[in-house]
N, C-alpha and C positions, 0 to 999 in steps of 0.2 A: 502415484503422483500426490503429493500432499494435497493440493488444491482442490481434489475429486472429492474430498470429504465434506467441502462446503459447497452447495448448490447455489446458484444465483437466484436470489427469489424473482419471481413472476411478479404480472401487472399488481398482483394482489397487495402488495407493499404500497403501491400508490392510495389504497382507502386508507392505510393507516398514516401516511405521511407524504409530504409534499418536497421532503428535504433526502440528499442522497444518504447512503448507507456504508460507513467505513468498518471494518472489521480488521484489527490488530492484534499480534503478539509478538512479546519480545523470541526471536528467532533461537528455536532450540538448539543446543552445543553440538548434538548428532546431525544435525540437516542444515548446514548454513555452507551452501556450495560457491558463495560469492563473499564469505565472511563480512555477512551482513548484521546489522544489529535486530533488524525487527523484520517481520513480515507484516504484509497488508492486503486488501482487496477493498475492492471500490466500486458499490453497485449504485447505479440510478435511472432503473428503469422507466421512471416516470419522464426523464430527458430523453427518451426515444434509445440510448443503449444499455442493455441489460447489467453489463459492466465495462471498465472502461480499463484498457491494459495498464497506460503508465500514468498517472495523476500526480501533476506536480501541485497541485493546489492542495489535496489531501496530505502531500509530504509536507508542506509549510506549516499545517495544523498538526500533525503528528510529530514532528521536531520539537514543538513547545510541547504538546502533550508527553512525550517521552524524555526532554530534558526535565521536565518539572517533576519525575519519577527515576530520577538518578542517571541517566543513559549517556549526561554530555553534551557536550555543544555539538559535536559531532557526530552524524549518523548514517548509515548505511541500511537502505531498504530494499528488500527484493518484493516486487509486486506481484503475486502468486496467481495472476489472470492467466488465461490460457497463451496468450501472448507474452507475457510477463513485461518487465521492467526493472532495472536498477537504478535506484535513486538515492542522491546524495543530498544531505542538508548540513547547514552551519549556523546556529543560533548566536548572532552577535549584538548583543544589547538589545535595542529598539529593532533590529532586521535581521530577516531569517531570510538566508540564501539556500537556493534547492537547484538542483541540477540532476542531468541523470541521462541515460539512453535507456532504449527499450529493444528487447531482446528479439532475438527469431523465436520462433515456437521451439524448435529442437534444442535451444539453449535454456528455454526457460525451464523444460522438465528435468533437468539436474536434480 
């Protein structure tokens, strides 16, 4: 599992910031089980959850981030948490549309 390469931060991150941490990368060509464009993880132990399994609010931010880096207006993302989520977004002028679904754990391990 790719996600095992990155452990969720513990409560020590709270000492450094009160904000969540989003980790993202372009999906590698050899590991795109859902034809996704990017992978992401969302950590927020300071809010009581070490990791969120599918985060629409993070996807809204990442849609703009990756759009500005040339990935286009439409984006597919695989949230590589233990439960997993497949998220989609469309950037349209001053609005970003986000949707998706949460995957069962056995589906997310593909």
